[in-house]
N, CA, C and O atoms as a printed pandas DataFrame, in Angstrom:
     atom_number atom_name residue_name chain_id  residue_number  x_coord  y_coord  z_coord
0              1         N          MET        A               1   -5.292   22.412   12.021
1              2        CA          MET        A               1   -4.294   22.686   11.933
2              3         C          MET        A               1   -3.736   21.637   11.622
3              4         O          MET        A               1   -3.716   20.748   12.473
4              5         N          ASN        A               2   -3.118   21.405   10.341
5              6        CA          ASN        A               2   -2.402   20.002   10.361
6              7         C          ASN        A               2   -1.257   19.607   10.510
7              8         O          ASN        A               2   -0.395   19.715    9.638
8              9         N          LEU        A               3   -1.126   19.231   11.328
9             10        CA          LEU        A               3    0.449   18.442   12.043
10            11         C          LEU        A               3    1.435   17.657   10.888
11            12         O          LEU        A               3    2.661   17.553   10.928
12            13         N          LEU        A               4    0.800   17.306   10.183
13            14        CA          LEU        A               4    1.280   16.212    9.187
14            15         C          LEU        A               4    0.993   16.666    7.702
15            16         O          LEU        A               4   -0.041   16.511    7.053
16            17         N          ASP        A               5    2.079   17.219    7.366
17            18        CA          ASP        A               5    1.980   17.943    5.862
18            19         C          ASP        A               5    3.040   16.928    4.784
19            20         O          ASP        A               5    4.263   16.794    4.745
20            21         N          LEU        A               6    2.131   16.440    4.128
21            22        CA          LEU        A               6    2.998   15.370    3.215
22            23         C          LEU        A               6    2.709   15.651    1.953
23            24         O          LEU        A               6    2.885   14.857    1.029
24            25         N          GLY        A               7    2.216   16.882    1.827
25            26        CA          GLY        A               7    2.136   17.877    0.067
26            27         C          GLY        A               7    3.105   16.783   -0.597
27            28         O          GLY        A               7    3.935   16.183    0.086
28            29         N          GLY        A               8    2.945   16.565   -1.962
29            30        CA          GLY        A               8    3.648   16.476   -2.750
30            31         C          GLY        A               8    4.561   14.869   -2.784
31            32         O          GLY        A               8    5.434   14.450   -3.544
32            33         N          GLN        A               9    3.792   14.197   -1.436
33            34        CA          GLN        A               9    4.224   13.003   -1.224
34            35         C          GLN        A               9    4.016   11.399   -2.248
35            36         O          GLN        A               9    2.821   11.241   -2.000
36            37         N          VAL        A              10    4.235   10.673   -2.805
37            38        CA          VAL        A              10    3.264    9.489   -3.159
38            39         C          VAL        A              10    3.990    8.312   -2.347
39            40         O          VAL        A              10    5.098    7.796   -2.203
40            41         N          ALA        A              11    2.507    8.205   -1.856
41            42        CA          ALA        A              11    2.263    6.823   -0.765
42            43         C          ALA        A              11    1.851    5.236   -1.152
43            44         O          ALA        A              11    0.936    5.327   -1.971
44            45         N          VAL        A              12    2.064    4.239   -0.971
45            46        CA          VAL        A              12    1.455    2.987   -1.252
46            47         C          VAL        A              12    1.119    2.584    0.427
47            48         O          VAL        A              12    1.641    2.946    1.481
48            49         N          VAL        A              13   -0.127    1.565    0.069
49            50        CA          VAL        A              13   -0.807    1.246    1.396
50            51         C          VAL        A              13   -1.340    0.184    0.614
51            52         O          VAL        A              13   -2.183    0.204   -0.283
52            53         N          THR        A              14   -0.391   -1.175    1.356
53            54        CA          THR        A              14   -0.717   -2.558    1.093
54            55         C          THR        A              14   -2.200   -2.498    2.048
55            56         O          THR        A              14   -2.479   -1.774    3.004
56            57         N          GLY        A              15   -3.101   -3.701    1.274
57            58        CA          GLY        A              15   -4.363   -3.982    2.205
58            59         C          GLY        A              15   -5.026   -2.702    3.085
59            60         O          GLY        A              15   -5.120   -2.532    4.300
60            61         N          ALA        A              16   -5.469   -1.833    1.872
61            62        CA          ALA        A              16   -5.627   -0.739    1.916
62            63         C          ALA        A              16   -7.397   -0.378    1.921
63            64         O          ALA        A              16   -7.708    0.786    2.174
64            65         N          ALA        A              17   -8.378   -1.270    1.673
65            66        CA          ALA        A              17   -9.066   -1.873    1.577
66            67         C          ALA        A              17  -10.155   -1.290    3.012
67            68         O          ALA        A              17  -11.200   -0.648    2.901
68            69         N          LYS        A              18   -9.685   -1.625    3.923
69            70        CA          LYS        A              18  -10.736   -1.887    4.980
70            71         C          LYS        A              18   -9.947   -1.820    6.560
71            72         O          LYS        A              18   -8.860   -2.396    6.502
72            73         N          GLY        A              19  -10.169   -1.406    7.565
73            74        CA          GLY        A              19   -9.321   -1.588    8.330
74            75         C          GLY        A              19   -8.280   -0.608    8.737
75            76         O          GLY        A              19   -8.213    0.605    8.535
76            77         N          ILE        A              20   -7.614   -1.293    9.259
77            78        CA          ILE        A              20   -6.494   -0.108    9.814
78            79         C          ILE        A              20   -5.738    0.276    8.194
79            80         O          ILE        A              20   -5.564    1.475    7.976
80            81         N          GLY        A              21   -5.398   -0.514    7.329
81            82        CA          GLY        A              21   -5.142    0.005    6.142
82            83         C          GLY        A              21   -6.057    1.294    5.478
83            84         O          GLY        A              21   -5.509    2.349    5.159
84            85         N          ALA        A              22   -7.637    1.043    5.303
85            86        CA          ALA        A              22   -7.974    2.335    4.902
86            87         C          ALA        A              22   -7.955    3.289    5.473
87            88         O          ALA        A              22   -8.092    4.340    4.848
88            89         N          ALA        A              23   -7.758    3.306    7.042
89            90        CA          ALA        A              23   -7.863    4.408    8.003
90            91         C          ALA        A              23   -6.359    4.859    7.357
91            92         O          ALA        A              23   -6.264    6.027    6.978
92            93         N          THR        A              24   -5.337    4.087    7.239
93            94        CA          THR        A              24   -4.056    5.083    7.354
94            95         C          THR        A              24   -4.037    5.729    5.671
95            96         O          THR        A              24   -3.409    6.704    5.260
96            97         N          ALA        A              25   -4.771    4.991    5.061
97            98        CA          ALA        A              25   -4.506    5.665    3.057
98            99         C          ALA        A              25   -5.458    6.870    3.744
99           100         O          ALA        A              25   -4.689    7.817    3.909
100          101         N          ARG        A              26   -6.695    7.213    4.180
101          102        CA          ARG        A              26   -7.259    8.577    4.383
102          103         C          ARG        A              26   -7.075    9.318    5.278
103          104         O          ARG        A              26   -7.767   10.322    5.448
104          105         N          MET        A              27   -5.644    8.814    6.397
105          106        CA          MET        A              27   -5.023    9.711    6.857
106          107         C          MET        A              27   -3.952   10.546    6.077
107          108         O          MET        A              27   -3.715   11.753    6.046
108          109         N          LEU        A              28   -3.317    9.312    5.376
109          110        CA          LEU        A              28   -2.162    9.860    4.818
110          111         C          LEU        A              28   -2.803   10.964    3.144
111          112         O          LEU        A              28   -2.072   11.630    2.411
112          113         N          GLU        A              29   -3.774   10.847    3.065
113          114        CA          GLU        A              29   -4.417   11.607    1.564
114          115         C          GLU        A              29   -4.754   13.030    2.826
115          116         O          GLU        A              29   -4.131   14.068    2.602
116          117         N          ARG        A              30   -5.613   13.015    3.949
117          118        CA          ARG        A              30   -6.050   14.307    4.169
118          119         C          ARG        A              30   -4.663   14.932    4.928
119          120         O          ARG        A              30   -4.851   15.818    5.762
120          121         N          ALA        A              31   -3.250   14.477    4.648
121          122        CA          ALA        A              31   -1.753   15.142    4.887
122          123         C          ALA        A              31   -1.720   15.249    3.649
123          124         O          ALA        A              31   -0.519   15.176    3.388
124          125         N          GLY        A              32   -2.198   15.359    2.839
125          126        CA          GLY        A              32   -1.716   15.781    1.364
126          127         C          GLY        A              32   -1.150   14.876    0.030
127          128         O          GLY        A              32   -1.017   15.196   -1.151
128          129         N          ALA        A              33   -0.833   13.387    0.879
129          130        CA          ALA        A              33   -0.282   12.788   -0.184
130          131         C          ALA        A              33   -0.889   12.106   -1.338
131          132         O          ALA        A              33   -2.094   12.291   -1.513
132          133         N          ARG        A              34   -0.374   11.500   -1.988
133          134        CA          ARG        A              34   -1.073   10.823   -3.171
134          135         C          ARG        A              34   -1.156    9.230   -2.869
135          136         O          ARG        A              34   -0.079    8.635   -2.824
136          137         N          VAL        A              35   -1.943    8.744   -2.730
137          138        CA          VAL        A              35   -1.952    7.415   -1.973
138          139         C          VAL        A              35   -2.719    6.787   -3.205
139          140         O          VAL        A              35   -3.608    7.155   -3.972
140          141         N          VAL        A              36   -1.907    5.610   -3.010
141          142        CA          VAL        A              36   -2.268    4.472   -4.305
142          143         C          VAL        A              36   -2.688    3.223   -3.556
143          144         O          VAL        A              36   -1.751    2.425   -3.529
144          145         N          GLY        A              37   -3.578    2.857   -3.051
145          146        CA          GLY        A              37   -4.051    1.783   -2.291
146          147         C          GLY        A              37   -3.750    0.438   -3.033
147          148         O          GLY        A              37   -3.533    0.567   -4.237
148          149         N          LEU        A              38   -3.706   -0.666   -2.588
149          150        CA          LEU        A              38   -3.241   -2.258   -3.247
150          151         C          LEU        A              38   -3.563   -3.094   -2.336
151          152         O          LEU        A              38   -2.919   -3.272   -1.302
152          153         N          ASP        A              39   -4.747   -3.760   -2.704
153          154        CA          ASP        A              39   -5.419   -5.146   -2.185
154          155         C          ASP        A              39   -6.014   -5.648   -3.462
155          156         O          ASP        A              39   -6.084   -5.172   -4.595
156          157         N          VAL        A              40   -6.515   -7.028   -2.784
157          158        CA          VAL        A              40   -7.093   -7.957   -3.409
158          159         C          VAL        A              40   -8.807   -7.513   -3.581
159          160         O          VAL        A              40   -9.544   -7.980   -4.450
160          161         N          LEU        A              41   -9.209   -6.520   -2.548
161          162        CA          LEU        A              41  -10.526   -5.804   -2.864
162          163         C          LEU        A              41  -10.332   -4.647   -3.810
163          164         O          LEU        A              41   -9.175   -4.512   -4.210
164          165         N          GLU        A              42  -11.307   -3.707   -4.291
165          166        CA          GLU        A              42  -11.628   -2.966   -5.264
166          167         C          GLU        A              42  -11.085   -1.767   -4.025
167          168         O          GLU        A              42  -11.542   -1.974   -2.901
168          169         N          THR        A              43  -10.280   -0.718   -4.161
169          170        CA          THR        A              43  -10.051    0.295   -3.283
170          171         C          THR        A              43   -9.803    1.206   -4.290
171          172         O          THR        A              43   -8.687    1.706   -4.154
172          173         N          GLY        A              44  -10.461    1.648   -5.323
173          174        CA          GLY        A              44   -9.866    2.866   -6.093
174          175         C          GLY        A              44   -8.640    2.896   -6.625
175          176         O          GLY        A              44   -8.446    3.715   -7.523
176          177         N          GLY        A              45   -7.619    2.080   -6.225
177          178        CA          GLY        A              45   -6.594    1.854   -6.158
178          179         C          GLY        A              45   -6.327    1.183   -7.212
179          180         O          GLY        A              45   -6.994    1.322   -8.237
180          181         N          LEU        A              46   -5.159    0.228   -7.108
181          182        CA          LEU        A              46   -4.692   -0.950   -8.067
182          183         C          LEU        A              46   -5.337   -2.276   -7.171
183          184         O          LEU        A              46   -5.008   -2.523   -6.011
184          185         N          SER        A              47   -6.039   -2.836   -7.739
185          186        CA          SER        A              47   -6.547   -3.877   -7.419
186          187         C          SER        A              47   -5.992   -5.120   -7.436
187          188         O          SER        A              47   -6.556   -5.838   -8.263
188          189         N          ILE        A              48   -4.887   -5.789   -6.698
189          190        CA          ILE        A              48   -3.442   -7.002   -6.557
190          191         C          ILE        A              48   -3.967   -7.655   -5.325
191          192         O          ILE        A              48   -4.600   -7.312   -4.327
192          193         N          ASP        A              49   -3.274   -9.075   -5.965
193          194        CA          ASP        A              49   -2.985   -9.910   -4.512
194          195         C          ASP        A              49   -1.700   -9.756   -4.123
195          196         O          ASP        A              49   -0.958  -10.480   -4.786
196          197         N          VAL        A              50   -0.961   -8.895   -3.057
197          198        CA          VAL        A              50    0.194   -8.734   -2.917
198          199         C          VAL        A              50    1.213   -9.841   -2.416
199          200         O          VAL        A              50    2.311   -9.683   -1.884
200          201         N          THR        A              51    0.368  -11.299   -2.818
201          202        CA          THR        A              51    1.840  -12.324   -2.530
202          203         C          THR        A              51    2.064  -12.551   -4.072
203          204         O          THR        A              51    3.006  -13.300   -4.330
204          205         N          ASN        A              52    1.389  -12.055   -5.113
205          206        CA          ASN        A              52    1.642  -12.438   -6.552
206          207         C          ASN        A              52    3.264  -11.199   -6.708
207          208         O          ASN        A              52    3.194  -10.033   -7.099
208          209         N          GLU        A              53    4.368  -11.820   -6.337
209          210        CA          GLU        A              53    5.576  -11.082   -7.142
210          211         C          GLU        A              53    5.514   -9.960   -8.364
211          212         O          GLU        A              53    5.834   -8.776   -8.473
212          213         N          THR        A              54    4.978  -10.885   -9.150
213          214        CA          THR        A              54    5.089   -9.893  -10.519
214          215         C          THR        A              54    3.851   -9.160  -10.648
215          216         O          THR        A              54    3.870   -8.217  -11.440
216          217         N          ARG        A              55    2.796   -9.400  -10.038
217          218        CA          ARG        A              55    1.688   -7.768   -9.951
218          219         C          ARG        A              55    2.260   -6.931   -9.021
219          220         O          ARG        A              55    1.984   -5.748   -9.223
220          221         N          VAL        A              56    3.081   -7.182   -7.913
221          222        CA          VAL        A              56    3.285   -5.739   -7.135
222          223         C          VAL        A              56    4.613   -5.464   -7.993
223          224         O          VAL        A              56    4.855   -4.257   -7.959
224          225         N          ARG        A              57    5.352   -6.021   -8.589
225          226        CA          ARG        A              57    6.878   -5.492   -9.033
226          227         C          ARG        A              57    6.268   -4.399  -10.458
227          228         O          ARG        A              57    6.898   -3.368  -10.696
228          229         N          ASP        A              58    4.786   -4.837  -11.474
229          230        CA          ASP        A              58    4.124   -4.087  -11.917
230          231         C          ASP        A              58    3.854   -3.319  -11.329
231          232         O          ASP        A              58    4.392   -2.254  -11.635
232          233         N          ALA        A              59    2.919   -3.286  -10.169
233          234        CA          ALA        A              59    1.964   -2.047   -9.555
234          235         C          ALA        A              59    3.074   -1.007   -9.254
235          236         O          ALA        A              59    2.926    0.174   -9.569
236          237         N          PHE        A              60    4.420   -1.567   -8.508
237          238        CA          PHE        A              60    5.069   -0.280   -7.821
238          239         C          PHE        A              60    5.624    0.445   -9.435
239          240         O          PHE        A              60    5.767    1.665   -9.511
240          241         N          SER        A              61    5.901   -0.474  -10.667
241          242        CA          SER        A              61    6.953   -0.097  -11.921
242          243         C          SER        A              61    5.727    1.359  -12.394
243          244         O          SER        A              61    6.019    2.499  -12.756
244          245         N          ARG        A              62    4.429    0.761  -12.212
245          246        CA          ARG        A              62    3.441    1.707  -12.627
246          247         C          ARG        A              62    3.570    3.089  -11.793
247          248         O          ARG        A              62    3.827    4.120  -12.414
248          249         N          VAL        A              63    3.372    3.119  -10.222
249          250        CA          VAL        A              63    3.393    4.049   -9.398
250          251         C          VAL        A              63    4.574    4.822   -9.921
251          252         O          VAL        A              63    4.434    5.987  -10.294
252          253         N          ALA        A              64    5.914    4.107   -9.962
253          254        CA          ALA        A              64    7.008    5.107  -10.564
254          255         C          ALA        A              64    6.932    6.189  -11.758
255          256         O          ALA        A              64    7.051    7.405  -11.900
256          257         N          THR        A              65    6.676    5.094  -12.500
257          258        CA          THR        A              65    5.950    6.022  -13.987
258          259         C          THR        A              65    4.974    7.078  -14.059
259          260         O          THR        A              65    5.096    8.125  -14.694
260          261         N          GLU        A              66    3.720    6.616  -13.160
261          262        CA          GLU        A              66    2.585    7.455  -13.434
262          263         C          GLU        A              66    2.544    8.509  -12.073
263          264         O          GLU        A              66    1.696    9.373  -11.851
264          265         N          LEU        A              67    3.808    8.129  -11.191
265          266        CA          LEU        A              67    3.504    9.306  -10.334
266          267         C          LEU        A              67    4.602    9.665   -9.773
267          268         O          LEU        A              67    4.555   10.365   -8.762
268          269         N          GLY        A              68    5.829    9.252  -10.325
269          270        CA          GLY        A              68    7.364    9.808  -10.580
270          271         C          GLY        A              68    7.804    9.338   -9.131
271          272         O          GLY        A              68    8.468   10.079   -8.406
272          273         N          GLY        A              69    7.441    8.202   -8.787
273          274        CA          GLY        A              69    8.396    7.401   -7.533
274          275         C          GLY        A              69    7.455    7.391   -6.402
275          276         O          GLY        A              69    6.308    7.836   -6.415
276          277         N          LEU        A              70    7.974    6.923   -5.577
277          278        CA          LEU        A              70    7.755    6.493   -4.004
278          279         C          LEU        A              70    7.935    7.054   -2.741
279          280         O          LEU        A              70    8.958    6.583   -2.244
280          281         N          ASP        A              71    7.315    7.960   -1.910
281          282        CA          ASP        A              71    8.351    8.363   -0.889
282          283         C          ASP        A              71    7.709    7.428    0.508
283          284         O          ASP        A              71    8.562    7.132    1.344
284          285         N          ILE        A              72    6.457    7.025    0.748
285          286        CA          ILE        A              72    6.077    6.210    1.623
286          287         C          ILE        A              72    5.511    4.894    1.194
287          288         O          ILE        A              72    4.788    4.723    0.213
288          289         N          LEU        A              73    5.953    3.909    2.109
289          290        CA          LEU        A              73    5.198    2.988    1.782
290          291         C          LEU        A              73    4.682    2.220    3.403
291          292         O          LEU        A              73    5.332    2.268    4.447
292          293         N          ILE        A              74    3.521    1.634    3.218
293          294        CA          ILE        A              74    3.002    1.403    4.363
294          295         C          ILE        A              74    2.744   -0.384    4.172
295          296         O          ILE        A              74    1.906   -0.648    3.310
296          297         N          ASN        A              75    3.162   -1.188    4.642
297          298        CA          ASN        A              75    2.848   -2.880    4.376
298          299         C          ASN        A              75    1.823   -3.246    5.328
299          300         O          ASN        A              75    1.910   -3.869    6.386
300          301         N          ASN        A              76    1.058   -2.848    4.869
301          302        CA          ASN        A              76   -0.013   -3.404    5.932
302          303         C          ASN        A              76   -1.006   -4.696    5.398
303          304         O          ASN        A              76   -1.841   -5.267    6.099
304          305         N          ALA        A              77   -0.722   -4.966    4.126
305          306        CA          ALA        A              77   -1.442   -6.425    3.965
306          307         C          ALA        A              77   -0.976   -7.653    4.638
307          308         O          ALA        A              77    0.191   -8.043    4.600
308          309         N          GLY        A              78   -2.181   -8.390    5.409
309          310        CA          GLY        A              78   -1.525   -9.411    5.643
310          311         C          GLY        A              78   -2.733  -10.718    6.312
311          312         O          GLY        A              78   -3.959  -10.677    6.199
312          313         N          ARG        A              79   -2.003  -11.671    6.916
313          314        CA          ARG        A              79   -2.935  -12.706    7.219
314          315         C          ARG        A              79   -2.270  -13.459    7.897
315          316         O          ARG        A              79   -1.086  -13.697    7.661
316          317         N          ALA        A              80   -3.241  -14.189    9.304
317          318        CA          ALA        A              80   -2.984  -14.542   10.246
318          319         C          ALA        A              80   -1.906  -15.658   10.197
319          320         O          ALA        A              80   -2.427  -16.741   10.464
320          321         N          ALA        A              81   -0.816  -15.737    9.991
321          322        CA          ALA        A              81    0.129  -17.022    9.946
322          323         C          ALA        A              81    1.161  -17.310   11.188
323          324         O          ALA        A              81    2.279  -16.815   11.334
324          325         N          ARG        A              82    0.532  -18.181   11.987
325          326        CA          ARG        A              82    1.216  -18.544   13.292
326          327         C          ARG        A              82    2.451  -18.969   13.721
327          328         O          ARG        A              82    2.672  -19.893   14.504
328          329         N          LYS        A              83    3.557  -17.974   12.961
329          330        CA          LYS        A              83    4.715  -18.133   12.767
330          331         C          LYS        A              83    5.628  -17.001   12.055
331          332         O          LYS        A              83    5.305  -16.357   11.056
332          333         N          PRO        A              84    6.811  -16.900   12.766
333          334        CA          PRO        A              84    7.860  -15.599   12.196
334          335         C          PRO        A              84    7.855  -15.606   10.907
335          336         O          PRO        A              84    8.061  -16.560   10.157
336          337         N          ALA        A              85    7.491  -13.964   10.526
337          338        CA          ALA        A              85    7.827  -14.144    9.165
338          339         C          ALA        A              85    8.996  -14.201    8.633
339          340         O          ALA        A              85    9.177  -13.805    7.482
340          341         N          THR        A              86    9.804  -14.615    9.256
341          342        CA          THR        A              86   11.325  -14.974    8.338
342          343         C          THR        A              86   10.894  -16.691    8.446
343          344         O          THR        A              86   11.552  -17.555    7.867
344          345         N          ASP        A              87   10.213  -16.858    8.919
345          346        CA          ASP        A              87   10.201  -18.295    8.662
346          347         C          ASP        A              87    9.039  -18.755    7.225
347          348         O          ASP        A              87    8.945  -19.857    6.683
348          349         N          LEU        A              88    8.141  -17.258    6.855
349          350        CA          LEU        A              88    6.911  -18.332    6.100
350          351         C          LEU        A              88    7.630  -18.340    4.374
351          352         O          LEU        A              88    8.457  -17.473    4.092
352          353         N          GLY        A              89    7.310  -19.145    3.569
353          354        CA          GLY        A              89    7.464  -19.456    2.642
354          355         C          GLY        A              89    6.509  -18.512    1.779
355          356         O          GLY        A              89    5.480  -17.920    2.104
356          357         N          LEU        A              90    7.329  -18.586    0.345
357          358        CA          LEU        A              90    6.253  -17.873   -0.877
358          359         C          LEU        A              90    4.804  -18.182   -0.878
359          360         O          LEU        A              90    3.791  -17.518   -1.102
360          361         N          ASP        A              91    5.028  -19.322   -0.577
361          362        CA          ASP        A              91    3.303  -20.321   -0.884
362          363         C          ASP        A              91    2.379  -19.913    0.294
363          364         O          ASP        A              91    1.177  -20.112    0.469
364          365         N          GLU        A              92    3.528  -19.137    1.221
365          366        CA          GLU        A              92    2.287  -19.001    2.506
366          367         C          GLU        A              92    1.876  -17.629    2.289
367          368         O          GLU        A              92    1.003  -17.127    2.996
C-alpha cells in the first residue's frame, strides 16, 4: 500500500546526488512524482551548482517548460556554515 500518492506532481530536489537528498528523491519517485535532481554531482537530473543564481533560474525555467510547472521543492543542498542562514552572503 502506498500511503503517499504524488502521481502527476513534479518535484525538484536540490542536493539529490547522495545522502538525504538521494533518499528523498527516491521516496518521491516511489510515490509517483516526476523528480528532477539538482546537484553539482551527476544525478541523472540537472548537474548544476545551486549557488549560481543564473543556473538555478535557468533550471527552474527548464522544469516549468519541459514538465509543465513545479509542485514540490525539497531545498536540501547545503554546506557547513557556522552561522544563521539569514547572515550568509551570496559569496558564502
